DSSP file (Angstrom, degrees, kcal/mol; ACC not computed):
  #  RESIDUE AA STRUCTURE BP1 BP2  ACC     N-H-->O    O-->H-N    N-H-->O    O-->H-N    TCO  KAPPA ALPHA  PHI   PSI    X-CA   Y-CA   Z-CA
    1    1 A M     >        0   0    0      0, 0.0     4,-2.8     0, 0.0     5,-0.2   0.000 360.0 360.0 360.0 -24.2   29.3   64.4  -54.6
    2    2 A G  H  >  +     0   0    0      1,-0.2     4,-2.2     2,-0.2     5,-0.1   0.883 360.0  48.2 -61.8 -39.4   28.6   66.0  -51.2
    3    3 A L  H  > S+     0   0    0      2,-0.2     4,-2.3     1,-0.2    -1,-0.2   0.924 113.0  47.0 -67.2 -44.8   27.4   62.7  -49.7
    4    4 A V  H  > S+     0   0    0      2,-0.2     4,-2.4     1,-0.2    -2,-0.2   0.932 114.1  47.5 -62.9 -45.5   30.4   60.7  -51.1
    5    5 A M  H  X S+     0   0    0     -4,-2.8     4,-2.1     1,-0.2    -1,-0.2   0.892 110.9  52.5 -63.8 -39.2   32.8   63.4  -49.8
    6    6 A G  H  X S+     0   0    0     -4,-2.2     4,-0.6    -5,-0.2    -1,-0.2   0.906 111.3  46.0 -62.2 -42.0   31.1   63.3  -46.4
    7    7 A L  H  < S+     0   0    0     -4,-2.3     3,-0.4     1,-0.2    -2,-0.2   0.879 112.6  50.4 -68.8 -37.7   31.4   59.6  -46.2
    8    8 A L  H  < S+     0   0    0     -4,-2.4    -2,-0.2     1,-0.2     4,-0.2   0.858 115.5  41.6 -69.1 -34.2   35.0   59.6  -47.3
    9    9 A T  H >X S+     0   0    0     -4,-2.1     4,-3.6    -5,-0.2     3,-0.7   0.465  87.5  98.2 -91.8  -1.3   36.0   62.3  -44.7
   10   10 A L  H 3X S+     0   0    0     -4,-0.6     4,-2.3    -3,-0.4    -1,-0.2   0.890  78.8  53.3 -56.6 -44.3   33.9   60.8  -41.9
   11   11 A P  H 34 S+     0   0    0      0, 0.0    -1,-0.2     0, 0.0    -2,-0.1   0.840 121.1  32.8 -61.7 -29.5   36.8   59.0  -40.2
   12   12 A V  H <4 S+     0   0    0     -3,-0.7    -2,-0.2    -4,-0.2    -3,-0.1   0.889 131.4  29.2 -91.6 -45.4   38.8   62.2  -40.1
   13   13 A L  H  X S+     0   0    0     -4,-3.6     4,-2.0     1,-0.1    -3,-0.2   0.565  99.8  84.1 -96.1  -9.1   36.2   64.9  -39.6
   14   14 A G  H  X S+     0   0    0     -4,-2.3     4,-2.7    -5,-0.5     5,-0.2   0.951  89.4  47.7 -60.1 -53.9   33.6   62.8  -37.8
   15   15 A P  H  > S+     0   0    0      0, 0.0     4,-2.6     0, 0.0    -1,-0.2   0.910 113.4  46.9 -59.6 -43.8   35.0   63.2  -34.2
   16   16 A P  H  > S+     0   0    0      0, 0.0     4,-2.3     0, 0.0    -2,-0.2   0.902 113.5  49.5 -64.6 -36.7   35.5   67.0  -34.5
   17   17 A R  H  X S+     0   0    0     -4,-2.0     4,-2.7     2,-0.2     5,-0.2   0.914 111.8  48.6 -65.1 -41.3   32.0   67.4  -35.9
   18   18 A L  H  X S+     0   0    0     -4,-2.7     4,-2.9     2,-0.2     5,-0.2   0.921 111.0  49.9 -63.5 -43.8   30.6   65.3  -33.1
   19   19 A A  H  X S+     0   0    0     -4,-2.6     4,-2.5    -5,-0.2    -2,-0.2   0.904 112.4  48.0 -61.6 -41.3   32.4   67.3  -30.5
   20   20 A H  H  X S+     0   0    0     -4,-2.3     4,-2.5     2,-0.2     5,-0.2   0.924 113.1  47.3 -64.9 -45.0   31.2   70.6  -32.0
   21   21 A W  H  X S+     0   0    0     -4,-2.7     4,-2.5     1,-0.2    -2,-0.2   0.930 113.6  48.1 -62.1 -44.9   27.6   69.3  -32.2
   22   22 A L  H  X S+     0   0    0     -4,-2.9     4,-2.6     1,-0.2    -2,-0.2   0.917 112.3  48.5 -63.5 -43.5   27.8   68.1  -28.6
   23   23 A A  H  X S+     0   0    0     -4,-2.5     4,-2.3    -5,-0.2    -1,-0.2   0.914 113.5  46.4 -63.9 -42.9   29.3   71.3  -27.3
   24   24 A S  H  X S+     0   0    0     -4,-2.5     4,-2.2     2,-0.2    -1,-0.2   0.884 112.7  50.2 -69.3 -36.3   26.7   73.5  -29.0
   25   25 A T  H  X S+     0   0    0     -4,-2.5     4,-2.3    -5,-0.2    -2,-0.2   0.925 112.0  47.5 -65.5 -44.1   23.8   71.2  -27.9
   26   26 A L  H  X S+     0   0    0     -4,-2.6     4,-2.5     1,-0.2    -2,-0.2   0.895 111.3  51.4 -63.5 -39.5   25.1   71.4  -24.3
   27   27 A A  H  X S+     0   0    0     -4,-2.3     4,-2.4     2,-0.2    -1,-0.2   0.909 109.9  49.4 -64.1 -41.7   25.5   75.2  -24.5
   28   28 A Q  H  X S+     0   0    0     -4,-2.2     4,-2.3     2,-0.2    -2,-0.2   0.919 112.9  46.8 -62.9 -43.9   21.9   75.5  -25.8
   29   29 A E  H  X S+     0   0    0     -4,-2.3     4,-2.2     2,-0.2    -2,-0.2   0.898 111.7  50.6 -66.4 -40.5   20.5   73.3  -23.0
   30   30 A A  H  X S+     0   0    0     -4,-2.5     4,-2.4     2,-0.2    -1,-0.2   0.921 111.4  48.5 -62.8 -43.2   22.5   75.2  -20.3
   31   31 A L  H  X S+     0   0    0     -4,-2.4     4,-2.3     1,-0.2    -2,-0.2   0.903 109.5  52.9 -63.3 -41.1   21.2   78.5  -21.6
   32   32 A A  H  < S+     0   0    0     -4,-2.3    -1,-0.2     1,-0.2    -2,-0.2   0.897 111.2  46.5 -61.7 -39.9   17.6   77.2  -21.7
   33   33 A Q  H >< S+     0   0    0     -4,-2.2     3,-1.0     1,-0.2    -2,-0.2   0.893 112.4  49.3 -69.8 -39.4   17.9   76.1  -18.0
   34   34 A V  H 3< S+     0   0    0     -4,-2.4    -2,-0.2     1,-0.2    -1,-0.2   0.863 113.9  46.7 -66.7 -35.0   19.5   79.4  -16.9
   35   35 A L  T 3< S+     0   0    0     -4,-2.3     2,-0.8    -5,-0.2    -1,-0.2   0.304  80.6 123.9 -91.4   9.7   16.8   81.4  -18.7
   36   36 A D    <>  -     0   0    0     -3,-1.0     4,-0.9     1,-0.2     3,-0.3  -0.606  37.9-174.6 -77.3 108.5   13.9   79.3  -17.3
   37   37 A E  H  > S+     0   0    0     -2,-0.8     4,-2.4     1,-0.2     5,-0.2   0.786  78.3  67.9 -71.7 -27.4   11.5   81.7  -15.6
   38   38 A G  H  > S+     0   0    0      1,-0.2     4,-2.2     2,-0.2    -1,-0.2   0.885  97.4  50.6 -61.3 -40.2    9.4   78.8  -14.3
   39   39 A S  H  > S+     0   0    0     -3,-0.3     4,-2.1     2,-0.2    -1,-0.2   0.872 110.0  50.9 -68.0 -34.5   12.1   77.5  -12.0
   40   40 A L  H  X S+     0   0    0     -4,-0.9     4,-2.4     2,-0.2    -2,-0.2   0.909 109.1  50.6 -67.3 -40.5   12.5   81.0  -10.5
   41   41 A R  H  X S+     0   0    0     -4,-2.4     4,-2.4     1,-0.2    -2,-0.2   0.906 109.8  51.0 -62.0 -39.8    8.8   81.2   -9.9
   42   42 A A  H  X S+     0   0    0     -4,-2.2     4,-2.5     1,-0.2    -1,-0.2   0.893 109.0  50.8 -64.2 -39.1    8.9   77.8   -8.2
   43   43 A E  H  X S+     0   0    0     -4,-2.1     4,-2.2     2,-0.2    -2,-0.2   0.893 109.5  50.8 -64.7 -38.7   11.8   79.1   -6.0
   44   44 A L  H  X S+     0   0    0     -4,-2.4     4,-2.2     2,-0.2    -2,-0.2   0.908 111.0  48.3 -64.1 -41.3    9.7   82.1   -5.1
   45   45 A M  H  X S+     0   0    0     -4,-2.4     4,-2.4     2,-0.2    -2,-0.2   0.915 111.8  49.0 -65.3 -42.1    6.8   79.9   -4.2
   46   46 A A  H  X S+     0   0    0     -4,-2.5     4,-2.2     1,-0.2    -1,-0.2   0.880 109.9  52.4 -64.2 -37.0    9.0   77.7   -2.1
   47   47 A L  H  X S+     0   0    0     -4,-2.2     4,-2.0     2,-0.2    -1,-0.2   0.915 109.2  49.1 -63.7 -43.0   10.4   80.7   -0.4
   48   48 A Q  H  X S+     0   0    0     -4,-2.2     4,-2.7     1,-0.2    -2,-0.2   0.902 110.0  51.6 -62.6 -41.5    6.9   82.0    0.4
   49   49 A E  H  X S+     0   0    0     -4,-2.4     4,-2.0     1,-0.2    -1,-0.2   0.892 108.4  51.2 -63.5 -39.1    6.0   78.5    1.8
   50   50 A R  H  <>S+     0   0    0     -4,-2.2     5,-2.4     2,-0.2     6,-0.9   0.878 110.8  49.0 -65.6 -37.2    9.1   78.6    4.0
   51   51 A L  H ><5S+     0   0    0     -4,-2.0     3,-1.2     4,-0.2    -2,-0.2   0.937 111.5  48.9 -65.5 -45.4    8.1   82.0    5.3
   52   52 A D  H 3<5S+     0   0    0     -4,-2.7    -2,-0.2     1,-0.3    -1,-0.2   0.828 109.7  52.5 -63.1 -31.9    4.6   80.8    6.0
   53   53 A A  T 3<5S-     0   0    0     -4,-2.0    -1,-0.3    -5,-0.2    -2,-0.2   0.525 116.6-114.8 -82.3  -5.0    5.9   77.8    7.8
   54   54 A G  T < 5S+     0   0    0     -3,-1.2    -3,-0.2    -4,-0.4    -2,-0.1   0.622  82.9 122.0  83.4  12.9    8.1   79.9   10.0
   55   55 A E  S   <S+     0   0    0     -5,-2.4     2,-0.3    -6,-0.2    -4,-0.2   0.684  72.7  43.4 -79.9 -18.0   11.3   78.6    8.7
   56   56 A L  S    S-     0   0    0     -6,-0.9     2,-0.2    -5,-0.1    -2,-0.1  -0.937  78.8-128.4-126.2 147.9   12.5   82.1    7.6
   57   57 A T     >  -     0   0    0     -2,-0.3     4,-2.6     1,-0.1     5,-0.2  -0.515  34.5-108.8 -82.9 164.3   12.3   85.5    9.2
   58   58 A A  H  > S+     0   0    0      1,-0.2     4,-2.6     2,-0.2     5,-0.2   0.857 120.7  54.4 -61.4 -34.6   10.8   88.3    7.3
   59   59 A E  H  > S+     0   0    0      2,-0.2     4,-2.1     1,-0.2    -1,-0.2   0.928 109.7  45.1 -65.7 -45.8   14.3   89.8    6.9
   60   60 A E  H  > S+     0   0    0      2,-0.2     4,-2.6     1,-0.2     5,-0.3   0.911 113.2  52.0 -63.3 -41.9   15.7   86.6    5.4
   61   61 A Y  H  X S+     0   0    0     -4,-2.6     4,-3.1     1,-0.2     5,-0.2   0.939 109.2  48.9 -59.6 -48.1   12.7   86.3    3.1
   62   62 A D  H  X S+     0   0    0     -4,-2.6     4,-2.4     1,-0.2    -1,-0.2   0.903 112.3  48.8 -59.6 -42.4   13.1   89.8    1.9
   63   63 A R  H  X S+     0   0    0     -4,-2.1     4,-1.8     2,-0.2    -1,-0.2   0.938 115.9  41.9 -64.0 -47.7   16.8   89.3    1.1
   64   64 A Q  H  X S+     0   0    0     -4,-2.6     4,-2.1     2,-0.2    -2,-0.2   0.878 113.9  52.3 -69.2 -37.7   16.3   86.0   -0.7
   65   65 A E  H  X S+     0   0    0     -4,-3.1     4,-2.7    -5,-0.3     5,-0.2   0.921 107.9  51.9 -63.6 -42.7   13.2   87.3   -2.6
   66   66 A Q  H  X S+     0   0    0     -4,-2.4     4,-2.2    -5,-0.2    -1,-0.2   0.906 108.9  50.6 -60.7 -41.9   15.1   90.4   -3.8
   67   67 A A  H  X S+     0   0    0     -4,-1.8     4,-2.0     2,-0.2    -1,-0.2   0.912 112.2  46.8 -62.6 -42.6   17.9   88.2   -5.1
   68   68 A L  H  X S+     0   0    0     -4,-2.1     4,-2.3     1,-0.2    -2,-0.2   0.900 111.7  50.4 -67.0 -40.3   15.4   86.0   -7.0
   69   69 A L  H  X S+     0   0    0     -4,-2.7     4,-2.2     2,-0.2    -1,-0.2   0.860 108.7  52.5 -67.2 -34.1   13.6   89.0   -8.4
   70   70 A E  H  X S+     0   0    0     -4,-2.2     4,-2.3    -5,-0.2    -1,-0.2   0.913 109.3  49.5 -65.6 -41.8   16.9   90.5   -9.6
   71   71 A R  H  X S+     0   0    0     -4,-2.0     4,-2.4     1,-0.2    -2,-0.2   0.912 110.5  50.6 -61.6 -41.8   17.7   87.2  -11.4
   72   72 A L  H  X S+     0   0    0     -4,-2.3     4,-2.4     1,-0.2    -2,-0.2   0.899 109.4  50.9 -62.8 -41.0   14.3   87.3  -13.0
   73   73 A S  H  X S+     0   0    0     -4,-2.2     4,-2.4     2,-0.2    -1,-0.2   0.909 109.8  49.6 -62.8 -42.7   14.8   90.9  -14.1
   74   74 A V  H  X S+     0   0    0     -4,-2.3     4,-2.6     2,-0.2    -2,-0.2   0.912 110.7  50.5 -63.2 -42.4   18.2   89.9  -15.7
   75   75 A I  H  X S+     0   0    0     -4,-2.4     4,-2.6     1,-0.2    -2,-0.2   0.931 111.5  47.4 -61.0 -46.0   16.6   87.0  -17.5
   76   76 A R  H  X S+     0   0    0     -4,-2.4     4,-2.2     2,-0.2    -1,-0.2   0.883 112.1  49.7 -66.1 -37.8   13.8   89.2  -18.9
   77   77 A K  H  X S+     0   0    0     -4,-2.4     4,-2.5     2,-0.2    -1,-0.2   0.929 111.7  49.1 -63.6 -44.7   16.3   91.9  -20.0
   78   78 A F  H  X S+     0   0    0     -4,-2.6     4,-2.6     1,-0.2    -2,-0.2   0.926 112.0  47.9 -60.7 -45.6   18.4   89.2  -21.7
   79   79 A K  H  X S+     0   0    0     -4,-2.6     4,-2.4     1,-0.2    -1,-0.2   0.890 111.4  50.9 -63.4 -39.0   15.4   87.7  -23.5
   80   80 A A  H  X S+     0   0    0     -4,-2.2     4,-2.1     2,-0.2    -1,-0.2   0.909 111.5  47.7 -65.0 -41.6   14.3   91.2  -24.6
   81   81 A E  H  X S+     0   0    0     -4,-2.5     4,-1.3     2,-0.2    -2,-0.2   0.912 112.5  48.7 -65.3 -41.9   17.7   92.0  -26.0
   82   82 A Q  H  X>S+     0   0    0     -4,-2.6     5,-1.9     1,-0.2     6,-1.1   0.898 111.6  50.2 -64.6 -39.6   17.9   88.7  -27.8
   83   83 A G  H ><5S+     0   0    0     -4,-2.4     3,-0.6     1,-0.2    -1,-0.2   0.878 108.9  51.0 -65.6 -38.1   14.4   89.2  -29.2
   84   84 A S  H 3<5S+     0   0    0     -4,-2.1    -1,-0.2     1,-0.2    -2,-0.2   0.754 110.6  49.8 -72.9 -22.6   15.3   92.7  -30.5
   85   85 A Q  H 3<5S-     0   0    0     -4,-1.3    -1,-0.2    -5,-0.2    -2,-0.2   0.527 112.8-120.9 -90.2  -6.7   18.4   91.3  -32.2
   86   86 A G  T <<5S+     0   0    0     -3,-0.6    -3,-0.2    -4,-0.6    -4,-0.1   0.593  84.6 109.4  81.9  10.5   16.4   88.6  -33.8
   87   87 A W      < -     0   0    0     -5,-1.9    -4,-0.2    -6,-0.2    -5,-0.1   0.884  59.9-160.7 -86.0 -40.7   18.4   85.7  -32.3
   88   88 A G        -     0   0    0     -6,-1.1     2,-0.2    -9,-0.2    -9,-0.1   0.903  10.6-131.1  63.2 106.0   15.7   84.5  -29.9
   89   89 A A              0   0    0    -10,-0.2    -1,-0.0     1,-0.1   -61,-0.0  -0.541 360.0 360.0 -79.2 152.9   16.6   82.3  -27.0
   90   90 A R              0   0    0     -2,-0.2    -1,-0.1   -62,-0.1   -58,-0.0   0.497 360.0 360.0 -69.3 360.0   14.6   79.2  -26.4
């Protein structure tokens, strides 16, 4: 009966279910991108390359590196908290 009821209510409940699915999928993807350590590592490497090329002063490099390392620390803390709660971020 669940299949029949699902088909009968599809015209009414379909759009809200789709909106919910879409919102939760977008939220998961956004969280995955925010928590991506790989992109931060790439930014750190690009920053180092800019310093080596003389595009940044040591002072600018230190400031930007510190900001990236703080972001990395926050990401790792968040992942550790999620892991300890059993939710697990992607």
